[in-house]
C-alpha angles and dihedrals in degrees: 000000000000112000114238114195114240095243093053089050093051092046089056094043096051092051087060098034111022090169088078094068094111089062096047116111092225096189090066094067114099125200096276091051090053092051089050091049101042098043085069104020107036089165087083092063092106088066097051121111092212094197089071092069119098127208093269092049091050095047092050095044096049090049089067102020107032091163087085094064093109088064096049123113095216095193090070093068117095124198096277089052093051091045091054094043093050090053094066101017112033092163088083093069091107090058094061116109092217094181093056097057116105126219090265091052089052091051090054093044100045091044087064100027113026089171090083092065092112090065095051119108092219094189090066093064114097126209096272090049092051093049089051091049098046090050090062101026112028092171091083091064092112090065096049122110094221099183090065091062119102131204094273090050091052090049092054091049100043094049090067102019111037093165089086092063091107089062096049121111093216093197091072094065118097126210088265091050092051094047088052096048097042092050085067106023104032089168090076092066090103088073096046120124090211094186088074094062114101121205094268090052090054090048093054095042094050093044086064100026110031093169088079091070093109090058096050123114091220094186089070094068117098124195094278092051090052094050094051094044095048091047086066104026110028093171090082092065093107089069098048121112096216095198090071093069118094130196096281090047090055093049090052092046103041091049091057103029106025092173089083094068087105090067095045119119093216095188088072091068115093124199094271091052090051092051089054094043095047089048089061104025111025090169088085091062090111088066096050119111093216092194091066091064118102123209091263089053091052091050091056095044095048092044088065103020108033093168088084093066090111091062093048121122092217093185088065093046091052089062094048118118117266094252089063090053088050090056093047097044093047091054101033111022090176089083093059093107088065096050120114096219095188089068092066116102126210091266091048090054092048090053095046099046091048088063102025109029092168089081092066091110091066096047121120094216095189089071094066117095129197095277092049093049093048090051093046096045092048091069101018110039097164087085094067091108089065097051123108094213094199089073094068118095128205095272090049092055093052089055094048100043091049088065103024112027092168087084092067089105088069097046121118093215093191091066091067116097123206093267091052089051089048092057097038095049089052092059100025110027093167087085094065092108088064095053118103095202109085094192089064094054095072 
């Protein structure tokens, strides 16, 4: 079950039932939760600790509820935040600290609102930021220091703005850059230094632009390159040197293009390769040398394809590690009667009970260490009565109290180090009175 923070749950609940406000643990709401709540129910503003809101929270809140501008810490907004805010509320332009915006901030802002270009300190933008900006706003080309751009920058620009090709120093582009550009702008092939392209560059390019097959240096492609290419463009199979493909390449190819099974050198596949293949493509089971499979392989296969249970070497599976049994039992609980429970470690039990708490009656609780208990109780607090609290260290307590603050009464606060307190107070500030570091209570 996906964990939902308590603040998020309450924000959603109050939007549906605002009459529950007196029951709400307001200190659990973070900045994003307050944005979600106040954008629809601004009447709760008097309860809001405004310092919890980040720049993103402020920008999106003021877009729909501009009356809270007098509460805003404008210094928290970055370029993207300002760009979003100006879209809906341009009256806040005079609040923007232009001199504090970074080059990245300017890229975000000008991509949305190019009208602010006269305020931009152009010399503060680096080559990556220029590539980003020109991709979205090519009208600023006359301000760009073109000689600072490298091949990757040019690739990013030309993908979206091929009109700048006449400015490009082609020798700067690597094989990867060329593959990237030509996938989107094939007409630039005439400028390409094809010798720079490696096998995987050709595989990427031909997957998107198969018309360049006659230009390809086929001998550069290795098995992985061929598997990737044929997955997208199976018509090139007549050129493939099949012996280059290893077990992983065959798995990749057969799960996407099973018609090539007749070309497969099955003896290259080990047990773990068969486990992966049969999970995705059980139709190849008639090719499988079942005796090659280990207990771990069997656990993986049966977890996803239980119909092969009659083929299973259960004696091998009985010797598999506990983590393999966790995988199997979580996915296929009908096999629990075969599980050697004593093989499971504390970590295995924590993982299993988080997904399948109904097996608690089989658990050897003494095996769980502090970390295992913290992980388990974060999602399954009903097992608290089994927990030997003294096993938990400071870090474990921060994990647990973030999700389950009701266990604070059991906490040995003296175990928490300063770094533990820094994290805990950020997510659960109500524990400040327990903290021995005065400088962290601010």
